[in-house]
C-alpha positions as CSV (number, residue, x, y, z in Angstrom):
1,M,-11.3,29.8,-69.6
2,P,-11.7,33.6,-69.0
3,N,-7.8,33.7,-68.7
4,L,-7.2,31.7,-71.7
5,F,-9.7,33.9,-73.6
6,A,-7.6,36.8,-72.8
7,E,-4.5,34.8,-73.7
8,F,-5.6,34.0,-77.1
9,L,-6.6,37.6,-77.9
10,L,-2.8,38.4,-77.0
11,T,-1.2,35.6,-78.8
12,N,-3.1,36.0,-82.2
13,H,-5.9,33.5,-81.8
14,V,-8.0,36.5,-83.0
15,R,-5.8,37.0,-85.9
16,R,-7.3,40.3,-87.2
17,V,-9.4,42.9,-85.5
18,V,-11.1,45.0,-88.1
19,S,-12.1,48.2,-86.2
20,P,-10.6,51.4,-85.1
21,A,-11.6,50.5,-81.5
22,A,-10.5,47.0,-81.7
23,A,-7.0,47.3,-80.0
24,S,-8.7,49.1,-77.0
25,L,-11.3,46.3,-76.9
26,A,-8.9,43.5,-76.6
27,L,-7.0,45.3,-73.8
28,S,-10.3,46.2,-72.1
29,L,-11.3,42.6,-72.1
30,A,-8.0,41.3,-70.8
31,V,-8.0,43.7,-68.1
32,A,-11.8,43.1,-67.1
33,V,-11.3,39.4,-67.2
34,A,-8.3,39.6,-65.0
35,A,-10.3,41.7,-62.4
36,V,-13.3,39.3,-62.2
37,V,-11.5,36.1,-61.8
38,P,-10.3,35.3,-58.3
39,A,-7.1,33.4,-58.0
40,R,-8.7,29.9,-57.0
41,A,-10.7,30.2,-60.4
42,Q,-7.6,30.1,-62.5
43,T,-6.6,26.5,-61.3
44,R,-7.6,23.6,-63.4
45,T,-9.7,22.1,-60.8
46,A,-11.9,25.2,-60.1
47,E,-15.0,25.8,-62.0
48,P,-14.7,28.5,-64.7
49,R,-16.7,31.5,-64.3
50,L,-18.8,31.9,-67.5
51,P,-22.1,33.7,-68.3
52,F,-23.8,30.2,-68.4
53,A,-23.8,27.1,-66.4
54,I,-24.6,23.4,-66.4
55,G,-28.5,23.1,-66.1
56,E,-29.2,26.2,-68.3
57,A,-31.9,25.5,-70.9
58,L,-33.3,27.8,-73.4
59,D,-36.6,27.2,-75.4
60,Y,-37.4,28.6,-78.6
61,Q,-40.3,29.1,-81.1
62,V,-39.3,28.2,-84.6
63,R,-40.6,30.4,-87.3
64,I,-40.1,30.0,-91.2
65,A,-40.8,33.2,-93.3
66,R,-43.1,31.6,-95.7
67,L,-44.9,29.1,-93.4
68,G,-45.0,30.9,-90.0
69,D,-44.6,29.3,-86.5
70,V,-43.8,25.7,-87.4
71,G,-41.8,24.2,-84.7
72,T,-39.7,24.4,-81.5
73,G,-35.9,24.5,-80.7
74,R,-34.0,24.0,-77.4
75,M,-30.6,24.5,-76.2
76,W,-29.2,23.2,-73.0
77,I,-26.1,22.2,-71.1
78,E,-25.4,18.7,-69.5
79,G,-22.7,17.5,-67.2
80,P,-20.1,17.4,-66.1
81,I,-19.1,14.2,-67.8
82,V,-15.6,12.7,-68.6
83,E,-14.5,12.7,-72.3
84,Q,-10.9,11.8,-73.4
85,G,-10.0,11.9,-69.8
86,V,-11.2,15.4,-69.4
87,S,-14.2,16.8,-67.3
88,V,-16.3,18.5,-70.0
89,W,-19.8,20.0,-70.4
90,R,-22.2,18.6,-73.0
91,L,-23.6,21.6,-75.0
92,R,-27.0,20.4,-77.0
93,S,-29.3,21.8,-79.4
94,E,-32.4,20.4,-81.0
95,I,-34.7,22.0,-83.7
96,N,-37.8,20.4,-85.0
97,A,-39.7,22.3,-87.6
98,G,-41.9,21.9,-90.8
99,K,-45.3,21.9,-91.9
100,G,-47.2,18.9,-93.7
101,P,-44.6,17.1,-95.7
102,I,-41.8,19.6,-95.3
103,R,-40.2,18.5,-92.2
104,A,-36.7,18.9,-90.8
105,T,-34.7,18.2,-87.7
106,D,-31.4,19.3,-86.6
107,R,-29.7,17.8,-83.5
108,T,-26.0,19.0,-82.4
109,S,-23.9,18.1,-79.4
110,S,-20.6,19.8,-78.4
111,W,-18.2,18.2,-75.9
112,L,-16.7,21.3,-74.3
113,D,-13.7,21.7,-72.0
114,P,-14.8,24.8,-70.0
115,H,-11.4,25.5,-68.5
116,R,-9.9,25.8,-72.2
117,F,-13.0,26.7,-73.9
118,A,-12.3,24.3,-76.6
119,I,-14.3,21.2,-77.6
120,V,-12.9,17.6,-77.5
121,R,-15.9,16.0,-79.7
122,F,-18.6,17.2,-81.9
123,E,-21.8,15.4,-83.4
124,K,-24.5,16.9,-85.6
125,T,-27.4,14.9,-87.4
126,E,-29.8,16.8,-89.8
127,R,-32.7,15.2,-91.7
128,H,-34.5,17.2,-94.3
129,V,-36.9,16.7,-97.0
130,L,-34.3,16.3,-99.7
131,S,-31.1,15.4,-97.5
132,N,-29.7,13.9,-94.6
133,G,-26.6,14.4,-93.0
134,A,-24.3,13.3,-90.1
135,E,-21.0,14.5,-88.6
136,H,-19.1,12.5,-85.7
137,V,-15.9,14.5,-85.0
138,T,-13.2,13.7,-82.6
139,I,-10.4,16.2,-81.7
140,D,-6.9,14.6,-81.2
141,R,-4.9,17.5,-79.5
142,A,-1.6,15.5,-79.6
143,A,-1.6,15.0,-83.2
144,H,-3.2,18.4,-83.9
145,R,-5.8,16.6,-86.0
146,W,-9.7,16.2,-86.2
147,S,-11.4,13.2,-87.8
148,D,-15.0,12.4,-88.5
149,S,-16.3,8.8,-88.6
150,E,-18.0,9.5,-91.6
151,G,-14.9,10.1,-93.4
152,P,-13.4,13.4,-93.6
153,S,-10.3,14.4,-91.6
154,G,-7.8,17.2,-91.4
155,A,-5.4,19.3,-89.3
156,L,-6.9,21.5,-86.6
157,G,-7.8,25.0,-87.5
158,S,-7.0,26.2,-83.9
159,E,-5.3,25.1,-80.9
160,L,-8.6,25.9,-79.2
161,P,-11.1,24.6,-81.6
162,L,-14.8,25.2,-81.5
163,D,-17.7,24.0,-83.7
164,E,-20.8,26.0,-84.7
165,L,-22.8,25.3,-81.4
166,S,-19.9,26.0,-79.0
167,F,-19.1,29.0,-81.0
168,L,-22.5,30.2,-80.3
169,Y,-21.8,30.1,-76.3
170,F,-18.2,31.5,-77.2
171,L,-20.1,34.6,-78.4
172,R,-21.7,35.0,-75.0
173,T,-18.3,35.5,-73.5
174,I,-17.4,38.6,-75.8
175,P,-18.0,42.1,-74.3
176,L,-21.0,43.9,-76.3
177,E,-20.3,47.4,-75.1
178,R,-19.1,48.9,-78.2
179,D,-19.6,48.5,-82.2
180,T,-16.7,46.5,-83.4
181,V,-15.7,43.9,-86.0
182,L,-13.7,40.8,-85.0
183,R,-12.1,38.0,-86.9
184,F,-11.8,34.6,-85.1
185,D,-10.0,31.5,-86.4
186,R,-11.5,29.0,-83.9
187,H,-13.4,26.5,-86.1
188,F,-11.8,22.9,-85.8
189,D,-11.9,22.6,-89.7
190,A,-9.4,25.1,-91.0
191,T,-11.4,25.4,-94.3
192,R,-14.2,27.0,-92.3
193,N,-12.2,29.8,-90.9
194,P,-12.2,32.8,-90.3
195,T,-15.5,33.7,-88.5
196,V,-16.2,37.3,-88.8
197,V,-18.3,38.8,-85.8
198,R,-19.9,42.3,-86.2
199,V,-21.1,43.7,-83.0
200,K,-23.8,46.4,-84.0
201,G,-26.7,48.5,-82.7
202,E,-29.2,47.7,-79.9
203,E,-32.8,46.5,-80.3
204,T,-35.7,46.0,-77.6
205,L,-37.3,42.6,-78.5
206,T,-40.8,41.6,-76.9
207,T,-41.0,37.7,-76.7
208,A,-43.2,35.2,-74.7
209,A,-40.2,35.0,-72.2
210,G,-40.4,38.8,-71.7
211,I,-38.9,42.2,-72.8
212,F,-35.1,42.3,-73.5
213,R,-32.8,44.9,-74.3
214,T,-30.4,43.1,-76.8
215,R,-27.1,43.8,-78.9
216,V,-27.5,42.9,-82.5
217,V,-24.6,40.6,-83.5
218,E,-23.8,39.3,-87.1
219,M,-21.7,36.3,-87.6
220,E,-20.2,35.5,-91.2
221,V,-19.5,32.1,-91.3
222,R,-17.9,29.9,-93.9
223,D,-20.1,26.8,-94.6
224,P,-20.0,25.4,-98.2
225,K,-22.7,22.9,-97.3
226,R,-25.4,25.1,-96.1
227,Y,-24.4,28.2,-97.8
228,K,-22.4,27.2,-100.9
229,G,-19.8,29.6,-99.5
230,T,-20.3,32.3,-96.9
231,G,-23.6,32.8,-94.9
232,T,-24.8,35.3,-92.1
233,I,-26.4,34.4,-88.9
234,R,-28.0,37.3,-87.1
235,I,-28.4,37.1,-83.3
236,N,-29.8,39.3,-80.6
237,L,-28.0,38.8,-77.5
238,Y,-29.6,40.0,-74.2
239,A,-27.4,43.0,-73.2
240,E,-27.2,41.9,-69.5
241,E,-24.0,39.8,-68.9
242,C,-25.3,36.4,-69.4
243,H,-25.8,37.5,-73.1
244,I,-28.6,35.0,-73.7
245,P,-29.5,34.6,-77.4
246,I,-33.1,36.1,-77.6
247,R,-33.5,35.5,-81.2
248,I,-31.4,33.7,-83.8
249,E,-31.9,34.2,-87.6
250,S,-30.4,31.8,-90.2
251,R,-31.0,29.8,-93.2
252,M,-31.9,26.0,-93.1
253,P,-31.6,23.7,-96.1
254,V,-34.9,23.5,-98.0
255,L,-37.0,25.5,-95.4
256,G,-35.1,28.7,-96.0
257,I,-34.9,31.6,-93.6
258,T,-35.4,30.4,-89.9
259,T,-35.9,32.5,-86.8
260,L,-35.6,31.2,-83.3
261,T,-37.3,33.5,-80.7
262,L,-37.0,32.7,-77.0
263,T,-40.0,31.4,-75.2
264,G,-38.6,30.1,-71.9
265,W,-35.3,30.2,-69.9
266,S,-34.4,28.0,-66.9
267,H,-31.2,27.5,-65.2
268,S,-29.7,25.5,-62.4
269,P,-29.3,26.6,-58.6
270,R,-25.7,26.9,-59.4
271,Y,-26.3,29.9,-61.8
272,P,-25.4,32.5,-59.1
273,D,-21.8,31.2,-59.4
274,A,-21.9,32.3,-63.1
275,L,-21.9,35.9,-64.3
276,P,-24.9,38.0,-63.1
277,C,-27.9,38.4,-65.5
278,D,-30.1,40.7,-63.6
């Protein structure tokens, strides 16, 4: 994936960079990636060198502004498994939150080809007080289309499509050394593009998992269902190279502003093959 990430920067998968330092950022990223990836890692059979690996698991405390601490969240990586003839990683996320009769669950899975850093499948199930929803999306690269078993379908919004969960992991691959604004057209559904990412200042956070120096990233997303247009997700990414999400603030239907704060982090014995985090 790292070589492909540099490639899409140079071939307009990042369609517009909205910052005076952006051209320098793109060039620096391409050069840095080429420097850290050995030749053997550029083959299809080699494992990609990413800031996370199969076996990583992140645990969170869920807090709702008007209700306090009301639940837990978890993100983890399973695999490898074969999907559509491709060896993929399964990215998973689950949130359980609420108090009394106000309850919500959110379960998401992304089947990610780590070599291309693009999904081949996506599923999401949401259950809230006033609404339920499900998505079961399959990517057809040959036809350049996506289809949801629940009904919707359309042309792919990118040659390297992502969804909301895999995009969060994609953010972890972006250099955070400077303030900048980037625009990405990577969502599988073209109507959900672009995603605008603003890399901002630093914050030091104290959590149950430790004290972390973080970089603030604001992600502006198009999501008519959840935001009736455009919404903003604020993420504190660990400033070390693994870029773990230490805190994620977003808005959930009915429950309102929801904050996930890291309480635990575990990784597989293979983690040293990924980019360092100490």
